[in-house]
C-alpha positions as semicolon CSV with decimal commas, in nm:
position;residue;x (nm);y (nm);z (nm)
1;M;3,395;-4,161;-4,372
2;V;3,394;-3,781;-4,330
3;A;3,035;-3,797;-4,201
4;V;3,128;-4,058;-3,940
5;L;3,431;-3,858;-3,826
6;G;3,220;-3,540;-3,805
7;R;2,957;-3,714;-3,591
8;C;3,221;-3,860;-3,360
9;A;3,388;-3,521;-3,323
10;R;3,054;-3,362;-3,229
11;E;2,983;-3,635;-2,977
12;H;3,333;-3,592;-2,834
13;R;3,267;-3,217;-2,787
14;L;2,932;-3,292;-2,628
15;S;3,087;-3,544;-2,391
16;K;3,349;-3,284;-2,288
17;E;3,068;-3,032;-2,221
18;L;2,877;-3,294;-2,024
19;Q;3,185;-3,361;-1,812
20;K;3,217;-2,989;-1,738
21;V;2,853;-2,973;-1,629
22;Q;2,897;-3,280;-1,406
23;R;3,204;-3,124;-1,237
24;L;3,012;-2,802;-1,184
25;L;2,718;-2,987;-1,030
26;R;2,949;-3,176;-0,795
27;S;3,106;-2,850;-0,675
28;V;2,761;-2,697;-0,620
29;D;2,650;-2,999;-0,418
30;L;2,963;-2,969;-0,204
31;D;2,897;-2,598;-0,150
32;R;2,539;-2,663;-0,048
33;H;2,647;-2,897;0,232
34;T;2,927;-2,674;0,357
35;A;2,754;-2,336;0,319
36;P;2,617;-2,172;0,635
37;P;2,239;-2,177;0,673
38;L;2,048;-1,878;0,541
39;P;1,938;-1,615;0,793
40;P;1,572;-1,632;0,895
41;R;1,333;-1,433;0,681
42;P;1,204;-1,109;0,828
43;S;0,851;-1,124;0,964
44;F;0,573;-0,968;0,762
45;K;0,347;-0,933;1,065
46;L;0,341;-0,565;1,161
47;T;0,330;-0,623;1,535
48;Q;0,637;-0,847;1,514
49;R;0,825;-0,616;1,278
50;L;0,760;-0,294;1,467
51;S;0,824;-0,240;1,836
52;P;0,551;-0,084;2,051
53;A;0,768;0,229;2,077
54;V;0,778;0,267;1,696
55;I;0,401;0,213;1,668
56;G;0,349;0,469;1,945
57;Q;0,566;0,722;1,763
58;L;0,374;0,662;1,439
59;I;0,047;0,735;1,624
60;I;0,195;1,049;1,783
61;D;0,314;1,169;1,441
62;Y;-0,030;1,115;1,286
63;E;-0,211;1,287;1,572
64;A;0,035;1,578;1,544
65;G;-0,091;1,641;1,190
66;R;0,139;1,438;0,964
67;T;-0,044;1,273;0,677
68;I;-0,046;0,902;0,605
69;D;0,142;0,973;0,281
70;E;0,420;1,135;0,487
71;L;0,433;0,843;0,733
72;V;0,457;0,570;0,465
73;P;0,818;0,638;0,357
74;Q;0,933;0,737;0,705
75;Y;0,830;0,402;0,855
76;T;0,881;0,201;0,533
77;L;0,526;0,069;0,543
78;S;0,248;0,051;0,289
79;H;-0,045;0,292;0,300
80;G;-0,276;0,010;0,409
81;S;-0,042;-0,094;0,691
82;V;-0,036;0,257;0,837
83;V;-0,417;0,279;0,818
84;R;-0,451;-0,066;0,978
85;L;-0,219;0,026;1,267
86;L;-0,407;0,348;1,331
87;H;-0,744;0,168;1,326
88;E;-0,619;-0,111;1,555
89;H;-0,510;0,148;1,810
90;G;-0,838;0,342;1,799
91;V;-0,696;0,657;1,641
92;A;-0,960;0,893;1,497
93;M;-0,900;0,924;1,125
94;R;-0,899;1,261;0,951
95;N;-1,066;1,349;0,621
96;Q;-1,317;1,066;0,624
97;G;-1,602;1,255;0,460
98;L;-1,950;1,279;0,607
99;S;-2,137;1,013;0,802
100;A;-2,495;0,919;0,712
101;E;-2,625;1,134;0,997
102;Q;-2,416;1,432;0,883
103;I;-2,540;1,389;0,524
104;A;-2,900;1,400;0,647
105;Q;-2,825;1,721;0,842
106;A;-2,640;1,868;0,543
107;A;-2,934;1,790;0,314
108;Q;-3,171;1,969;0,550
109;L;-2,938;2,271;0,566
110;Y;-2,896;2,273;0,186
111;R;-3,273;2,264;0,131
112;S;-3,310;2,557;0,371
113;G;-3,083;2,761;0,143
114;L;-2,734;2,723;0,293
115;S;-2,453;2,699;0,037
116;V;-2,243;2,387;-0,009
117;A;-1,930;2,581;0,091
118;K;-2,087;2,688;0,423
119;I;-2,211;2,335;0,488
120;G;-1,857;2,209;0,429
121;K;-1,722;2,458;0,684
122;L;-1,986;2,354;0,940
123;F;-1,883;1,989;0,910
124;E;-1,511;2,070;0,874
125;V;-1,482;1,920;0,527
126;D;-1,410;2,071;0,188
127;G;-1,709;2,212;0,000
128;T;-1,648;1,959;-0,277
129;T;-1,675;1,677;-0,024
130;A;-2,009;1,814;0,099
131;W;-2,133;1,857;-0,260
132;T;-2,034;1,501;-0,351
133;A;-2,204;1,357;-0,041
134;L;-2,526;1,547;-0,115
135;K;-2,522;1,448;-0,482
136;R;-2,471;1,079;-0,394
137;A;-2,761;1,104;-0,149
138;G;-2,983;1,204;-0,440
139;I;-3,029;1,568;-0,344
140;Q;-3,126;1,792;-0,637
141;M;-2,844;2,046;-0,658
142;R;-2,912;2,416;-0,734
143;P;-2,727;2,580;-1,023
144;R;-2,414;2,770;-0,925
145;R;-2,447;3,141;-0,861
146;G;-2,294;3,328;-1,148
147;G;-2,233;2,993;-1,315
148;R;-2,232;2,935;-1,685
């Protein structure tokens, strides 16, 4: 008898909980039909998100010497988005290393005895950039002067 009463009591509690859930669902359904529609999602397309004036200012800032890493938080864009905008608008990128033609010239200069640091200055890049480009091109590098 106790077991039957215990089971009935549990079922009664479950039925009360089920009734609560049903009432809650009804109120949610009512809210869904009476709630105002959600605002449209913002566009992810850069040209729709940014006005031509903003894009123009970004280009001016970059050409004035600001780095991409400085522009990213200012315009709340990703690094890739800033690079893409600059490329799409034909902006010459800074710090792009040496082209294949420049590497060939640098190799010739290096073989003639010019230092990597001087080659870097000639091509307006860091000496390490020139060294890396020459090394990747398969040029046999001389030991450092006064090196270990």
